[in-house]
Every structure is written in structure tokens, then in C-alpha cells.
PLY file of the C-alpha trace (Angstrom):
ply
format ascii 1.0
element vertex 390
property float x
property float y
property float z
element edge 389
property int vertex1
property int vertex2
end_header
129.67 103.60 94.53
130.33 107.27 95.29
133.18 108.37 97.56
132.37 107.34 101.12
133.79 110.60 102.50
134.57 111.04 106.22
132.37 108.13 107.21
134.78 105.78 105.48
136.91 105.93 108.62
134.18 103.86 110.24
134.78 100.94 107.84
136.19 98.87 110.68
134.95 96.31 113.16
133.99 99.05 115.64
130.84 99.89 113.66
128.18 98.20 115.76
124.64 98.60 114.54
121.46 97.80 116.40
118.54 97.23 114.08
114.93 96.44 114.99
112.26 95.09 112.65
108.87 94.17 114.07
107.31 92.06 111.32
108.16 90.02 108.23
107.84 92.94 105.79
110.34 94.86 107.91
112.61 91.82 107.92
112.72 91.98 104.13
113.48 95.73 104.07
116.16 95.40 106.73
117.87 92.48 104.99
118.26 94.53 101.82
119.60 97.49 103.79
122.06 95.23 105.63
123.38 93.92 102.32
123.97 97.48 101.13
125.68 98.52 104.36
127.93 95.46 104.37
129.43 96.56 101.05
130.63 99.76 102.70
131.35 98.31 106.15
132.28 94.65 105.56
133.30 94.17 109.22
130.11 95.73 110.58
128.46 93.94 113.49
124.67 94.05 113.44
122.27 92.71 116.05
118.86 93.39 117.58
115.43 92.14 116.58
114.95 90.57 113.18
113.68 87.72 111.08
115.05 84.94 108.90
116.07 87.19 105.99
118.08 89.44 108.29
119.64 86.43 110.00
120.71 85.10 106.60
122.93 88.19 106.18
124.79 87.41 109.41
122.54 89.55 111.62
122.31 88.34 115.23
118.67 88.35 116.35
118.15 88.46 120.09
114.41 88.20 119.57
112.35 87.25 116.56
110.39 90.00 114.83
107.35 87.72 115.10
107.25 88.44 118.84
106.48 92.11 118.10
104.03 91.64 115.23
100.63 93.04 116.16
97.87 94.82 114.28
95.62 97.42 115.84
95.54 99.21 119.19
93.51 96.58 121.01
95.82 93.71 120.08
98.80 95.86 121.05
97.20 96.45 124.48
96.62 92.73 124.92
100.30 92.05 124.29
101.67 95.24 125.82
103.37 93.66 128.81
105.32 91.17 126.70
106.33 93.67 124.02
107.19 96.39 126.52
109.31 93.89 128.44
111.35 93.22 125.30
111.72 96.94 124.67
112.82 97.71 128.23
115.41 94.93 128.18
116.68 96.19 124.83
116.91 99.78 126.09
118.79 98.77 129.24
121.32 96.78 127.23
121.80 99.54 124.64
122.28 102.24 127.27
124.83 100.03 129.03
126.74 99.40 125.79
125.67 102.02 123.23
125.91 100.99 119.55
127.49 103.11 116.84
124.11 103.44 115.16
120.48 102.49 115.76
118.22 101.78 112.78
114.50 101.30 113.35
112.67 99.51 110.57
109.11 100.81 110.42
107.27 99.90 113.70
107.42 103.50 114.92
105.40 102.83 118.08
108.15 100.44 119.21
111.17 102.19 117.74
110.62 105.90 118.41
110.85 105.62 122.24
114.07 103.61 121.91
115.49 106.05 119.39
114.64 109.04 121.58
116.56 107.70 124.58
119.56 106.68 122.48
119.67 110.00 120.66
119.77 111.80 124.01
122.90 109.73 124.76
124.51 110.79 121.50
123.80 107.65 119.47
122.91 108.42 115.82
119.38 107.22 115.05
117.87 106.44 111.66
114.35 105.34 110.83
113.76 103.31 107.67
110.15 103.87 106.55
108.60 107.18 107.48
105.72 106.86 109.93
102.63 107.46 107.84
101.81 110.90 109.19
100.22 111.61 105.79
97.69 108.80 106.32
96.84 108.92 110.02
98.10 110.08 113.44
99.79 113.33 112.32
100.53 114.10 115.99
103.53 111.76 115.74
105.54 114.50 113.99
106.92 115.87 117.27
107.94 112.38 118.42
109.79 111.82 115.14
111.59 115.16 115.42
112.72 114.39 118.98
113.75 110.81 118.26
115.32 110.50 114.83
118.36 112.10 113.19
117.30 111.01 109.71
114.37 109.27 108.05
114.90 106.99 105.07
111.70 107.49 103.07
110.35 104.85 100.71
107.81 107.17 99.06
108.85 110.26 97.04
106.56 112.84 98.64
107.69 112.16 102.22
111.00 114.14 102.50
109.29 117.43 101.62
106.53 116.71 104.14
109.09 115.98 106.86
111.11 119.09 105.97
108.04 121.22 106.71
108.38 119.98 110.30
112.16 120.35 110.58
112.98 116.68 110.08
115.71 115.46 107.73
114.72 112.76 105.27
115.93 111.15 102.06
113.85 109.37 99.42
115.62 106.07 98.88
112.93 104.29 96.89
111.02 101.19 97.83
113.27 98.11 97.88
110.47 95.88 96.67
110.58 97.82 93.41
114.22 96.79 92.98
113.52 93.13 93.75
110.50 92.68 91.47
111.16 92.64 87.71
109.56 95.38 85.63
108.03 92.62 83.49
107.40 89.60 85.75
107.60 86.24 83.98
104.18 84.68 84.47
104.99 81.38 82.77
108.24 80.93 84.71
106.43 81.60 87.98
103.69 79.11 87.11
106.25 76.47 86.22
108.06 77.03 89.53
104.81 76.52 91.41
103.66 73.58 89.29
100.67 75.54 87.97
99.18 75.04 84.49
100.37 77.66 81.98
96.95 78.67 80.64
94.43 78.20 83.48
92.89 81.31 85.09
94.53 81.60 88.50
93.40 83.61 91.51
95.89 84.36 94.30
94.55 84.45 97.85
96.73 86.57 100.14
95.06 86.86 103.57
98.09 88.41 105.29
101.22 87.48 107.20
100.11 88.30 110.75
98.10 85.80 112.81
95.39 88.39 113.49
95.02 89.15 109.77
94.80 85.51 108.78
92.32 84.81 111.56
90.02 87.53 110.24
90.45 87.10 106.50
91.30 83.47 105.68
87.75 82.19 105.97
86.01 84.99 104.01
88.70 84.75 101.33
88.14 81.00 100.99
84.38 81.44 101.04
84.83 83.94 98.21
86.86 81.31 96.35
84.05 78.82 96.94
81.54 81.27 95.41
83.85 81.95 92.45
84.17 78.24 91.72
80.42 77.97 91.47
80.46 80.61 88.74
83.75 79.62 87.09
84.65 75.96 87.83
87.83 76.25 85.76
89.39 78.71 88.23
92.41 77.60 90.21
93.45 79.13 93.52
96.86 79.41 95.13
97.54 80.68 98.64
101.03 81.45 100.00
101.51 81.36 103.75
104.04 80.87 106.52
104.63 77.66 108.45
103.28 79.10 111.70
100.04 80.19 109.97
99.44 77.00 108.01
97.22 75.32 110.65
94.77 78.24 110.50
94.79 78.16 106.71
94.31 74.39 106.58
91.36 74.62 108.99
89.66 77.30 106.88
90.21 75.27 103.71
88.69 72.20 105.36
85.73 74.26 106.56
84.99 75.38 103.00
85.67 71.96 101.45
88.28 73.35 99.06
91.08 70.90 99.81
91.28 69.83 96.17
90.99 73.32 94.73
93.38 75.54 96.71
97.12 75.02 96.39
98.88 76.15 99.56
102.58 77.04 99.26
105.02 78.04 101.98
106.59 81.41 101.25
106.95 82.13 97.52
104.47 85.01 97.68
106.26 86.84 94.85
106.04 83.76 92.64
102.32 83.54 93.41
101.80 87.20 92.57
103.68 86.81 89.30
101.77 83.64 88.40
98.23 84.83 89.07
95.74 86.66 86.86
94.15 88.49 89.80
94.68 88.62 93.55
92.44 88.91 96.58
94.79 90.50 99.09
94.89 91.85 102.63
95.74 95.54 102.91
99.45 96.03 103.57
102.77 95.60 101.82
101.38 92.70 99.76
99.13 95.13 97.90
102.16 97.11 96.72
103.97 93.89 95.78
100.94 92.81 93.76
100.84 96.20 92.03
104.53 95.96 91.12
103.81 92.55 89.61
101.25 94.46 87.46
98.36 92.28 88.63
94.82 93.51 89.24
93.58 93.00 92.77
90.80 93.35 95.28
91.89 94.67 98.69
90.27 93.66 101.96
90.89 94.93 105.48
89.34 93.66 108.67
90.51 94.10 112.23
89.20 94.00 115.79
86.15 96.26 116.05
87.46 98.75 118.62
90.84 99.03 116.88
89.04 99.84 113.64
86.85 102.50 115.28
89.93 104.23 116.68
92.02 103.94 113.51
89.21 104.98 111.19
88.59 108.21 113.11
92.27 109.13 112.71
92.45 108.26 109.02
93.33 111.20 106.74
92.94 109.56 103.31
89.98 107.96 101.55
91.93 104.72 100.91
93.81 102.11 102.95
95.42 100.28 100.00
98.91 101.42 99.01
98.27 101.22 95.23
95.36 103.64 95.54
97.24 105.93 97.96
100.42 106.12 95.89
98.58 106.63 92.60
96.14 109.04 94.28
93.28 107.31 92.55
90.64 104.65 93.20
92.31 102.12 90.94
91.40 98.91 92.75
88.36 98.12 94.91
88.67 98.11 98.70
86.39 96.26 101.10
86.69 97.33 104.73
85.36 95.76 107.92
81.65 94.85 107.49
82.09 95.12 103.71
84.29 92.01 103.80
81.59 89.63 102.57
82.50 86.59 100.46
80.06 87.21 97.62
81.05 90.87 97.26
84.74 89.96 97.24
84.16 87.22 94.69
82.16 89.43 92.35
84.87 92.11 92.43
87.56 89.55 91.60
85.56 88.13 88.70
85.02 91.61 87.24
88.77 91.89 86.66
88.79 88.58 84.82
86.01 89.82 82.56
87.52 93.24 81.69
90.91 93.01 79.90
90.73 96.67 78.86
90.57 97.76 82.50
93.41 95.39 83.36
95.61 96.86 80.62
94.95 100.40 81.87
95.78 99.34 85.42
99.02 97.71 84.31
100.11 100.97 82.69
99.53 102.88 85.94
101.37 100.25 87.94
104.32 100.34 85.54
104.64 104.10 86.04
104.54 103.55 89.80
107.25 100.88 89.54
109.63 103.24 87.73
109.00 105.94 90.31
109.79 103.67 93.28
112.81 101.87 91.74
115.76 103.81 93.15
118.28 101.22 94.50
117.34 101.59 98.16
120.34 99.73 99.67
122.87 102.06 98.02
120.99 105.34 98.58
120.17 104.42 102.18
123.78 103.53 102.90
124.95 106.87 101.50
122.46 108.69 103.75
123.61 106.70 106.78
127.24 107.56 106.01
126.39 111.25 106.32
124.52 110.70 109.58
127.32 108.89 111.37
129.94 111.31 110.00
128.07 114.34 111.36
0 1
1 2
2 3
3 4
4 5
5 6
6 7
7 8
8 9
9 10
10 11
11 12
12 13
13 14
14 15
15 16
16 17
17 18
18 19
19 20
20 21
21 22
22 23
23 24
24 25
25 26
26 27
27 28
28 29
29 30
30 31
31 32
32 33
33 34
34 35
35 36
36 37
37 38
38 39
39 40
40 41
41 42
42 43
43 44
44 45
45 46
46 47
47 48
48 49
49 50
50 51
51 52
52 53
53 54
54 55
55 56
56 57
57 58
58 59
59 60
60 61
61 62
62 63
63 64
64 65
65 66
66 67
67 68
68 69
69 70
70 71
71 72
72 73
73 74
74 75
75 76
76 77
77 78
78 79
79 80
80 81
81 82
82 83
83 84
84 85
85 86
86 87
87 88
88 89
89 90
90 91
91 92
92 93
93 94
94 95
95 96
96 97
97 98
98 99
99 100
100 101
101 102
102 103
103 104
104 105
105 106
106 107
107 108
108 109
109 110
110 111
111 112
112 113
113 114
114 115
115 116
116 117
117 118
118 119
119 120
120 121
121 122
122 123
123 124
124 125
125 126
126 127
127 128
128 129
129 130
130 131
131 132
132 133
133 134
134 135
135 136
136 137
137 138
138 139
139 140
140 141
141 142
142 143
143 144
144 145
145 146
146 147
147 148
148 149
149 150
150 151
151 152
152 153
153 154
154 155
155 156
156 157
157 158
158 159
159 160
160 161
161 162
162 163
163 164
164 165
165 166
166 167
167 168
168 169
169 170
170 171
171 172
172 173
173 174
174 175
175 176
176 177
177 178
178 179
179 180
180 181
181 182
182 183
183 184
184 185
185 186
186 187
187 188
188 189
189 190
190 191
191 192
192 193
193 194
194 195
195 196
196 197
197 198
198 199
199 200
200 201
201 202
202 203
203 204
204 205
205 206
206 207
207 208
208 209
209 210
210 211
211 212
212 213
213 214
214 215
215 216
216 217
217 218
218 219
219 220
220 221
221 222
222 223
223 224
224 225
225 226
226 227
227 228
228 229
229 230
230 231
231 232
232 233
233 234
234 235
235 236
236 237
237 238
238 239
239 240
240 241
241 242
242 243
243 244
244 245
245 246
246 247
247 248
248 249
249 250
250 251
251 252
252 253
253 254
254 255
255 256
256 257
257 258
258 259
259 260
260 261
261 262
262 263
263 264
264 265
265 266
266 267
267 268
268 269
269 270
270 271
271 272
272 273
273 274
274 275
275 276
276 277
277 278
278 279
279 280
280 281
281 282
282 283
283 284
284 285
285 286
286 287
287 288
288 289
289 290
290 291
291 292
292 293
293 294
294 295
295 296
296 297
297 298
298 299
299 300
300 301
301 302
302 303
303 304
304 305
305 306
306 307
307 308
308 309
309 310
310 311
311 312
312 313
313 314
314 315
315 316
316 317
317 318
318 319
319 320
320 321
321 322
322 323
323 324
324 325
325 326
326 327
327 328
328 329
329 330
330 331
331 332
332 333
333 334
334 335
335 336
336 337
337 338
338 339
339 340
340 341
341 342
342 343
343 344
344 345
345 346
346 347
347 348
348 349
349 350
350 351
351 352
352 353
353 354
354 355
355 356
356 357
357 358
358 359
359 360
360 361
361 362
362 363
363 364
364 365
365 366
366 367
367 368
368 369
369 370
370 371
371 372
372 373
373 374
374 375
375 376
376 377
377 378
378 379
379 380
380 381
381 382
382 383
383 384
384 385
385 386
386 387
387 388
388 389
């Protein structure tokens, strides 16, 4: 590791970090960052809002990130009182005993107001994951500038965009690109999941938020039902979380696929490595699937009013990260009323019938993987060192 510089004087127990992640994908990002920071500050104390991966590093979660996980404006309004109560309690405690550093993990609607107040009190503030001002809601630029000392960007084009607005940022790469092998071992993943080595396997990934699963689990399973009618040899595997399993089990029972869909807890990366094609909810899972070099069909469905609001503010023609990052319509997207089981099924089957297209896609995804693989924990820690030394 490079010379820590002036910030090395902070490598003592007095470095107290507050970190807030608002969903499971943020929990994964934050856990990797914590591991990198602990190498530089082994006596660092970290607490705030996190998930099981953060807790496994020694992080002290006051609230679970699951309590903040919402999707869409309408759902956020429904849960506003509860979420705002958590935020106000957090703010009061942090102002009473300011930390050495505040790190917000994505979730800009929650984190930016906290960061703004702390920054006014002289607390260094860092945001991991740039708010997607390039995709929608560009008016957030002023809020970012007022709230954050430095943005740790996971996509390469973001620092230049932020610099145009007077905001400091560093491209640190996407940590998922470090975790996922450049050449995932399909046979090893299938063996770990107890899947046959040669059977055609379709991964069903309806999301990690309750609202996502509620909207997508049934159409995904109905699509699987339609695919089985065309290709009886297909096998389906669906990773989920313990708290979402009752919804998944009910949808499987409704479609009569109990004997044909293997449900696994966690192990989403193993499922992505093992499959031939994935039907996946828009979000981080689409990027993970791309880095596993697997073809996919993306679906996105949310509460009607939330979609109307978000769609009007959308700046790009795509919602799926693989298409956005490659600036190309590489994989099909089905949004809102387009999320129909037969259409989803037909799009999935087209990938299974076109190995030439799959090979081309894998080449594009390999290029993307190299671009995003930058050792985020180390680069992010170096950037944080400069912030707290300033």
C-alpha cells in the first residue's frame, strides 16, 4: 500500500466512523470498504446502519439496513415517518457526539441531509456511490455539493461529471468486479448448488426488496411455467433471502412449480455463475450477472405512481446497468406493463437459441469487467485518507 501520509496519524482508536447503508447491495459495498479501511486503521471504530456483511467485519449496527430499504417515491412516502424517525435520532446522536468521519453508502435521499448537517459542524463527509445524476434527477447536484466533501465513484465517467459542478470525486472501481472472477467456474458453481453439470439452467432473480419480489416473483414464475411448456428439460433456480422466502414459496405454489424451481438462500453469485441465462430485476443484480458473463433479460415493475414520476425524470433510454454502462442495447428490458410472462419467456429462450449472440455479449461484458476492476477497498481508503487529512 502507498504511504499513508499525514492521515496516518489517525491510525489510532480515536478514528470513529459512522457509516450508513440502506439496503443489502449497500451492505456488500460497505463491508468491502470496511475491510480496506481496517488495514489502514486497525483500531477504527465503526457503527451506524448496516447489514449482516458489515456486522461480520465488526461493525456495530444500531439499525438494520432492511428498515430503510424502499423502492419508489410512493413507498418512501408510506414509510416516511418510520424512516425519518430513524434519521432524526441518528442526526441527534451524531451532533451530540460527532464522529471522525461519516460515510454514506448510496441511499442519497437518506444520507445527503445527514451529511449536510455534519459537514456544517466540521465532520468530513464521504459518499460511496455517486447519486445517478446522469440517469435521473440532475437537480441533486447542488445538494451533493453542499453535503459531501468527496464522492467515491464506482463508474469511470462520474468524476469528470462531478468536477463540472465543483464536486470532488475519485473513480474507485466497482467492488463487485473485484469479487467476481473474470472467468466464473460454471461447473464448480453447479456442483456447489447440487445442479446437474449439463442441463440448461435459467436463473430467476426477482430482486432483494420486498416490493420488488411482490411485483416480479409471480410473473417470473409464470414465465418459467411457459418456458417449461416449450422446453421441458429446463431447470430453474431462484436465490432469495429468508425474509422473502414466504412470498417466493407462495408464488411457486400458485404456479405449481414446486418440483421444478430450486430455491436457495443467498448464494446469488453461485446461481449467476451456474446459469445459462438469467431473468433478473433491474438493479445491482443485472451488473453482477453481466460480470458473470451471462446473458439476461431485465424486468422492472414498481408502483404505478412511482413509475410515472420516475419515468418523467429519466435521462437515459435504459434502466439496466449493463446497457447503461456499455451505452448500447445489449440485453432486452421489459418495463411496467411490458412485464408479461410470455414476452419474458420468449426473450429468455432466444438467448438459449443464439450462441453467436451470447458469445458477442460475453466479449462486451469481459471488457466492462476489466474497466470496473480497480481494487475499490484500497483506492477508496486512499481517497478517504486525503479527506480526513485535509
